[in-house]
Residue, then its C-alpha position, 0 to 999 in steps of 0.5 A: m870619462r875626460s880627465l881634467l889636468f888642473l886642480f881646480f876642476f877636481i871632481p870627476p864629471v861622471l859622479f854628479g848630475q845624473s840623478l840631479g838632472n832627472q829629478l822631477i820639479t814643478q814649473d808654474v806656466a802662466v796662460h792669459h785667456t784675454e782679447r789677444s787669445g780670442f777670449t775678452d778683456k772684460k771683467v770675469n765675475s766668476v769661474v767654475l768647473e763642469k766635469d773638471s772643465p772651466v766655465a767663465i761667467l760674465e755679466s750676461v754670457s758664459y764661456k765654456w773651454d774644450g781644451e782648445l776653444w772658448s764657446s759662449t752661452s747666455v748666463n742663467k741669473t737664477e740665484i739660490p738664496r743661502s739659508y743660515p741662522l740669523l747672525p747677531e746685529t754686532a757681526g756686521p754684513l755677512l762675507s763668507l759662509k762654510e760648513f765644517k764638520g757639522v758646524l756652520f762658520a760665518g765670516t763677517k765684516k766684524g768677526l768669525f762666528r760659529f753655529d753648533k748643532g743644538t745650539d740656538q745662537w752663534q759664538e764669536v771665534m777668536p783664533r789663537d796660536e802660540n804667536y797670535r790671538w786674533a778677533p778678526y774682522n773683514v773675514a772675507v774667505l772661508v774654505v775647507d782644503s783636502k786635508e780637512r782643514l778650515w781656512f779663513g782669510a781676514e785683515q789680520g792674516v789667514g789661519f786654519l783649524h785642524d784637530n781643534q788647533w789653530t794655526l795663523f799666519s801674518g806677514n811675519e809667517g810669509l803671507p804676502y797680501n791680506n785684502f781677500t776676495c775668494a778662496t778655493a781648495g785644490p788637490d794635496g792641501i793646496v789652498w788658493f786665495g784671491t786678493t785685490k792684488g793677485a793670487i796666493r797659493y799655499e802649498n807645503d807650508q809655504f806661500y807663493y805669491r802670483f801677481s802682475l802680468r807675469w802671472l795674471p791678466d789682471d791682479y783683481v781676482n774674483a774667483i778661482a777654480v782649481q782642476e784635478d791636476g792642480t791647474a788653477w783658473f782665475a777670474t780677473n777684472r780683465g780676462l781669465g788667468q790660468i796657471i799650469p803646474r808643469s812637471m819637468t826635469f832639471d835637464e828638460k828645463a835646461r833644454h828649454f833654455i838652450r832652444q829659447t837661446e838658440l832660437r830668439n837670443q842668438r845672431e851670428g853667435f852672439i848672445s843678447p836679450n831680444r826685442l818683441t815688436e809686440p808686447y809679451d808676444t815671443a813670436s814677434f821676436q827680433h834679434g836685439i843688441s846690448d851694451n854687453d854682448g861680449k859678456y853675455t855671449s862669454m857667459y853662454g859659451a862658459a855654460h856649454a863648456y861645463r855641460y861638455a865637461i859633465t856630459g862629453d856632449k857633441e853639441a855642447k862642445e860646438l856651442a862653446v866653440r861658437s861662443f869663443e870664435a864670436c868673442k875672439w871676433l870682437v877682439d879681431i875686428t877692432h882698431e888696435p890688437g886686443f881691443p874688444a868691442r861691446v857689440i858687432i852687427p852688420a852694416d845694414f842692422p835693422e834696429p836703430l842704433a845708439d848713435p843718434e842718442y849719443s850726439h855731441k849735445m847729449n853727451l854734454r848733457v850727461q857729462e853734467r852728472d857724470p863728468f867722466w862720460k865720453d863725448i865720443n863719436p861714432r860709437f858704432v865704428k865701421s869695420d875695415d871690410g865695411k861689412h860690419l859695425w862694431k861699438c866702442d867704449t867697451s867696459s870692464d864687464e866685457l873684459a870680465g866675461h872674456y877672461f872668465f870664459y876663456a880660462i874655463y874654455y881652455d881648461l875644459v874644452a880646448e883639447t888639442e894644441e890646435e884648439k888651445e892656440p887661439v885661446r893663447e893668442v886672444v888672451a895674449d892680445i887683450t892683456d898686452h893691450l892693457i899693459r901696452n896702454g898703461f892698464f886701460l882700454r884705449d878706445h879709437d879716440g886714443e883715450p880710456t874707455r869710460w868704464g875700462n881703466f885699471s891704471p895706477e894713476f886712475l885708482e890712486s886718484y879722487q875720481g877712481w878711488y871707489q873703483r880701486g878695489l874691484n879694478s885692482m882685484m880684477m887686473l890681477s885676475f886677468l893677469n893670473v888667467a893670462r899667465h895660466v893660459t899662455g905660460d908667459p912669465k911676463y904676466d907674473e912679473t907684470a902683476a909683481m910690479l902692480r903689487d910692489k909699487h902700487n899695492y893692487h893686492i892690498s886694494a883687492m882685499h876690498s873688492k866689492e863697495f857696499f856703502p854708500p848705497k849709490n856706489v852699490v851696483p849689483w852688476d859689479n857682483n858679477l864682475c867681482l866673483m868672476g874675477m875671484i874664481g880666476l884670481i884665486k884659482y890661478e894664484r900660487d903664492p900662499e900669502l896672496l891666496i889667504m888675502y884674496r880668500e878674505s876678500l872673497e868672504y867679505s864680498w860674498l857676505h854683502i850679497s849672501k842673502q839675495k838667493n843668486a844662484f850664479w853668485d852662490v855657485l861662484y862663491a861655493a866653487t871658489a871657496g871649495y878650491f881654497n879648502q881643498l888646498t888647506r886639506e892638502e896642506f898647501f899652506k905651511v902655517e910656520e912660513v906664511f906670514p911668519k911675523a904675524g903670529k898665529l894670523t894664518q892659522i886663524a884665517l884658515d880656521n875662519f874658512t873651514e866651514i863653508p855655508d851649505l848653499s845647495n838649497n838656495i841654489r836648487e831653490t832659485l834654479e827651480q823658481i826661475p820662470l820659463d817666461l823671461i819677459g821683463y815684466e814689472m813687479d811692485n812688491t812694496h805693498r807686501l806684508d812679508v818684506l822688510f824695507d831696508p833702514i840703511p841711511g841713504q839707501r835707494p827707495h824700495i830696497g828690502w827683503h823677505y820675512d825670512g831674511y833673504a830676498v823675495p823669491i825670483d819668480e816674484r821679483g821684477h827681474v830674473r837676470q842674475d846680475r840684478d839686486g835681489f832686494a829691489l822690491h819695485y823693478r822692471e827690466v830694461g825693455g820691459v814687456h818688449s823684451e825677452s832675456e836669454g836662458t843663460l841666466f839659468l844655464l850658466p848656474y845650473y851647469m856649474a852647480k852640476y860640475y861642482n856637485l853643489i846641489k844635492 
């Protein structure tokens, strides 16, 4: 077991993660059988099972699946007429029919009816439970599940009859949609409902919504068949869908994302989303670049630093070291010591670069809506040796990633003086650049970058006021990290000057904007919480620590309902460290804020209880799909979401019936720096891009390290 020197890393790595990593979880894996895969894009009317193998039925042909290939045969259109007692005229057209425990149930346009043996007429059924009493209409589906429950699906919702008791579900109980087309039972009490907008699975008292191209070839589902192993087949208007429940452990899921990232999201040590020349086809990938290669590489390196601290795995250290060297290269290549580039690419990089977009004329157009937009050319600057191009106009996102990673790398990976010295060097270079240039990133044009200004003059001005809290906090965090890594007291002195003369510590208490909505951007949550971990972890003044802890709470409460595993882990780890200091009596109540009476004790008492986020973290890590392509998903039609009524709120913002964001595998994004409440979203690049696996790896290894998942 490796010993860890700093207090923050207080849990022995050998104690956590062994049972967690080996726990089995089930991953839904979607396969589309369409023209692209040798099937058809035509409407599939039905799908049935023959000896547990699917048969897809079209208008004039059927296809049988042998596990690898489809073979066609003609369709026998002979239909056996259904025999049932004549329904009353008031019932309307028959939509569904099912026998259940000797009783015949009929779903019609205008109701649900039953016909008991020994009677001579239909009786209308009005299901009732403790919440609802329905006279259902448009009862399109009836099905009996493996637990001997009769289900119906109607315009009001769905319900089941068990032991003569009804249980009913509407949007308030999590039902996402109600325009039903079919229903099928699977093993272990699972029921699948087909709708005109996707498929819904009921399992273990929860509804799971599978819609959009992430899950199905088309949202109009005509029929469903479920195999013995739980694999579901969906006849849609544009081919056949398949969802396979794949069992794996958390560690196997992590290995999946490491392999994916190494193969398709890594170039010259840098990590970024890739580009797909063919939509949805990961085999057509080309290495991409982003504005935030430095941050994404830092986060990937941090994931492997935590992995190394837990396991001592040689590969984990190698990948952390490679990430560190790539990030340091971003700093070493530029025009001035300490200025980190956004991106480095070979001079002959095949992807079209952004410079043609950022012409002088275009920059002037952007300045009409953003007067601080930089009219700078070139944005890709040639390196001194002419072999590479580096992108300028670096933002605070990059700095947040760099400092977050360097501190973790220094504490968990760099074990010898030889390994620690380059970390000290790069952290000092970046921090000295900021100090030397008046606390902003000075670009190659001599001016501050658009989003890299931490100077008092800017933050105390009208144009910088809405960045004041976040950037003040981040600057103090950078200085704390610099002092910790280098040991140089000048960084403490600089932080003291910013506090004494410009009240950076006061501004830092409001480190996250939450109103008005136009100022609320989700990636600032990353910057805020990544900065907080360094700010609090390396602060030694008890009064400042209490102030920063107030800021952490204030910031996290605003995003606590998004079920974002990364944000939840950052908060829980940082708050847990603060509580450990409290337990160790670091805060001498009579000496901290002595003129404020009982303020210190009240503050400490307020932070004693940290919410247990383990279930939310685990749930999100389980539900992150294996497929990280940027599908568009529109949740605005759902019954189980509420729209945000806040004045000035962006359109299509809302939350799930349980008060949280909708599950991550039902959102239009899987990245963990996006707004979980965005109901209609398409990731940048859409189906022509695949995100990197860091969005699972970093919160997973952090959660294991800090023992945050039960």
